[in-house]
C-alpha positions in Angstrom: 10.0 137.0 124.1 9.3 134.9 121.0 12.3 136.5 119.2 14.7 135.7 122.2 13.5 132.1 122.0 14.2 131.7 118.3 17.8 132.9 118.7 18.3 131.0 121.9 17.3 127.9 120.2 19.8 128.4 117.4 22.6 129.1 119.9 21.8 126.3 122.3 21.6 123.4 119.9 25.2 122.8 118.8 24.1 119.4 117.5 21.7 121.0 115.1 24.0 123.8 113.9 27.5 124.5 112.9 28.7 120.8 113.1 29.4 119.4 109.7 29.2 115.8 108.9 32.4 116.1 106.9 35.1 117.9 108.8 36.9 120.7 107.1 40.6 120.6 106.1 41.7 123.6 108.0 45.0 124.3 106.1 43.7 125.9 102.8 43.1 129.4 101.5 40.8 131.5 99.4 43.0 133.6 97.2 45.9 131.5 95.9 44.6 128.6 98.0 43.2 125.0 97.9 39.8 123.6 97.4 37.6 123.1 100.5 36.8 119.5 101.5 33.5 118.8 99.7 30.4 119.6 102.0 32.6 120.5 104.9 30.8 124.0 105.1 27.3 122.7 104.6 25.6 126.0 105.5 27.3 127.7 102.6 24.9 128.6 99.8 25.3 130.0 96.4 22.9 132.9 95.6 22.2 132.8 91.9 20.3 135.1 89.5 18.4 134.3 86.3 19.9 135.7 83.1 18.0 134.5 80.0 17.6 130.8 80.7 20.7 130.4 82.8 21.3 130.7 86.5 24.5 132.3 87.4 26.4 132.6 90.8 26.5 136.2 92.1 27.1 135.9 95.9 27.6 133.6 98.9 25.4 133.3 101.9 24.6 131.1 104.9 21.7 128.9 105.7 20.7 129.8 109.3 17.3 127.9 109.5 15.4 125.5 107.2 13.6 128.7 105.8 16.3 131.4 106.0 19.6 132.5 104.4 21.8 135.4 105.5 23.7 137.4 102.8 24.9 140.9 102.1 22.6 143.8 101.2 24.8 144.8 98.3 24.1 141.4 96.7 20.5 142.2 96.2 19.0 144.0 93.2 15.2 144.6 92.9 15.4 143.9 89.2 16.7 140.4 89.4 15.1 137.0 90.0 17.0 134.8 92.5 17.3 131.3 93.8 19.4 129.6 96.4 21.6 126.6 95.6 22.3 124.4 98.7 24.6 121.5 99.3 26.9 122.7 96.5 30.6 122.0 96.2 31.2 122.4 92.4 29.1 125.0 90.8 30.0 123.6 87.3 28.1 120.4 88.1 24.3 121.1 87.7 22.9 117.9 89.2 25.6 117.6 91.9 24.7 114.7 94.4 23.2 116.1 97.7 22.5 119.5 96.3 19.3 121.4 95.5 17.9 124.8 94.3 15.1 126.6 96.0 13.1 129.5 94.9 13.0 132.7 97.0 9.9 133.9 98.8 10.9 137.3 100.3 14.1 139.2 100.6 14.5 141.6 103.5 17.2 144.2 102.9 18.2 146.2 106.0 16.1 149.4 106.2 19.2 151.4 106.8 21.4 149.9 104.1 23.6 152.6 102.7 25.4 151.7 99.5 27.6 154.8 99.4 29.0 154.4 103.0 28.6 150.5 102.9 26.6 150.6 106.3 24.2 147.9 107.4 25.2 145.6 104.6 22.9 142.7 105.6 20.0 141.0 104.0 17.8 138.0 105.0 16.3 135.7 102.4 13.1 133.7 103.2 12.9 130.6 101.1 9.8 129.6 99.2 9.9 126.2 101.0 11.7 124.7 103.9 14.8 122.7 103.0 15.4 119.2 104.5 18.6 119.1 106.3 21.2 116.4 105.4 24.8 115.6 105.5 25.3 118.2 102.7 22.9 120.7 103.9 23.0 122.1 107.4 22.5 125.3 109.3 25.3 127.5 110.7 25.2 128.8 114.2 24.6 132.5 115.0 27.0 133.9 117.7 25.8 135.4 121.0 24.4 138.9 120.5 27.0 141.6 120.9 30.0 139.1 120.9 33.3 140.4 119.6 36.2 138.1 118.8 39.8 139.0 119.9 42.8 139.9 117.7 44.2 137.0 115.7 41.2 134.6 116.5 41.3 132.1 113.7 38.4 132.2 111.4 37.7 130.9 107.9 36.1 132.7 105.0 34.5 130.4 102.3 33.2 131.1 98.8 33.3 130.7 95.1 34.8 134.1 94.4 37.7 135.0 92.2 40.8 132.9 92.7 43.0 136.0 92.4 42.5 139.7 91.6 40.7 139.8 88.2 41.0 136.1 87.9 38.4 133.5 87.2 35.4 132.6 89.5 36.0 129.3 91.3 34.0 126.3 90.3 34.9 124.4 93.5 34.2 126.0 96.9 37.3 127.7 98.4 38.2 128.3 102.0 40.8 130.5 103.7 42.2 131.1 107.2 41.6 134.9 108.0 42.5 135.8 111.6 40.4 138.4 113.2 41.9 142.0 113.1 40.5 143.8 116.2 38.7 147.2 115.8 41.6 149.2 117.2 44.0 148.0 114.6 41.5 148.0 111.6 40.6 151.5 112.2 44.2 152.8 112.1 44.8 155.5 109.4 47.0 153.2 107.4 44.5 150.3 107.6 40.8 151.1 107.0 40.6 154.2 109.1 37.0 155.5 109.7 35.5 153.4 107.0 35.2 150.6 109.5 32.4 150.9 112.2 31.8 148.9 115.3 29.0 147.0 113.4 31.8 145.5 111.2 34.6 143.0 111.8 37.9 142.8 109.9 39.9 139.6 109.2 43.0 138.9 107.2 45.1 141.7 105.8 48.4 139.9 105.5 48.6 140.5 101.8 48.2 136.7 101.1 44.9 135.4 102.1 41.6 137.3 101.2 38.1 137.1 100.1 37.5 138.3 96.6 34.8 139.3 94.1 32.0 136.7 94.2 32.6 135.8 97.9 30.3 138.6 99.0 27.6 137.7 101.3 29.3 134.6 102.4 30.2 133.6 106.0 33.1 134.2 108.2 33.2 130.9 110.1 34.8 130.9 113.6 34.8 127.9 115.8 33.3 128.1 119.4 34.6 126.5 122.5 32.1 123.7 122.1 33.4 122.8 118.7 30.5 124.2 116.6 31.1 126.8 114.0 29.5 130.2 114.3 29.0 132.7 111.5 30.5 136.0 112.9 30.7 137.8 109.7 29.1 138.4 106.2 31.6 139.3 103.5 31.0 143.0 102.8 33.9 144.8 101.1 37.7 144.8 100.5 40.4 146.9 98.9 39.8 148.4 95.4 43.6 147.8 94.9 43.2 144.0 94.8 41.9 141.1 96.7 45.0 140.5 98.8 46.3 143.9 99.8 48.3 144.4 103.0 46.7 146.3 105.8 43.3 146.1 103.9 41.7 143.1 105.5 38.3 141.8 104.3 35.6 143.7 106.1 32.5 141.8 107.2 29.2 142.8 108.5 29.3 141.7 112.2 26.5 139.3 112.7 26.3 139.7 116.4 25.4 143.3 116.0 22.3 142.5 114.1 20.8 139.7 116.3 17.5 141.7 117.0 17.1 142.5 113.3 17.6 139.0 112.2 15.3 137.7 114.8 12.6 140.1 113.8 12.7 139.3 110.1 12.7 135.6 110.7 9.3 135.9 112.3 7.8 137.5 109.3 
């Protein structure tokens, strides 16, 4: 019952999740696109690892409570030390106004994560201390358990990944419109076929707009009827042929398929 209460609170309080102080410009893209409006996706985080004395961006993620971040399991290595950078727009600016970096307490990788088949690609990070929410740091909403969006539903992927295939990592947060591709379409033999399971969600695939390396773990943001933004997906994988391959949409872990798991780990 406690678990249900936690998720219900996240879903019910649109005023406390998924409503940015700075409204996003909804016309830009990730690959080949424009910069996102600063701090218009305030639940977006940069997962960073320590190499020598330098912190480097490796993946995206989503702040879902003052203590917790959702990301992809494939972003996590047991050999690395991580921190979470919040309130960021430009990763090249160390002391960016409204941003902060927080140490990690515990990382929960899904017990059935399979790196060969790319199944259960989800992880929850518990922060070492709670973060104070502000105009630049807010939480994203979780969708209702089991919810599945229809074909062509407009969603936005955000991240600091490569600007094009084999291109440079972005300094400034990018965003891109990626409409939902329904399960029946995404599992066609000339699309992703049997690689895509019902615990995943596809978006994009028009050969123009896509997530790319470095966007992994970041959110697929979809606007609910009440105007708040819900995180329906976690960037999982794309085509090995390039970041914007036709009929190879970005594949996300479907957040609504893991409500119980998220709930359970948030209580630990």
